[in-house]
C-alpha positions in Angstrom: 103.5 75.6 118.2 101.9 78.9 117.1 98.4 77.6 117.9 99.3 77.5 121.6 99.3 81.2 121.8 95.9 82.8 122.6 94.2 84.5 119.7 93.7 87.7 121.5 97.4 87.9 122.5 98.4 87.0 118.9 96.1 89.8 117.4 97.6 92.3 119.9 101.1 91.4 119.0 100.4 91.6 115.3 98.7 95.0 115.7 101.7 96.2 117.7 104.0 94.9 115.0 102.1 96.7 112.3 102.1 100.0 114.3 105.8 99.8 114.8 106.3 99.1 111.1 104.2 102.0 110.1 106.1 104.2 112.7 109.5 103.2 111.2 108.3 103.8 107.7 107.0 107.3 108.6 110.4 108.0 110.3 112.3 106.8 107.3 110.1 109.0 104.9 110.7 112.0 107.1 114.4 111.4 107.1 114.4 111.1 103.3 112.4 114.2 103.0 114.7 116.2 105.3 117.8 114.9 103.5 116.4 115.8 100.0 115.4 119.2 101.2 118.8 119.8 102.9 120.6 118.9 99.6 118.6 121.4 97.5 
């Protein structure tokens, strides 16, 4: 069950997940920007 996980641990894992998602999104945006600028 999900409720068996302590709330603090759950919040920490959720925040870590959001940070990694934002990090991946920024990397993808940087790659797209570099790709479009290289094509011009």
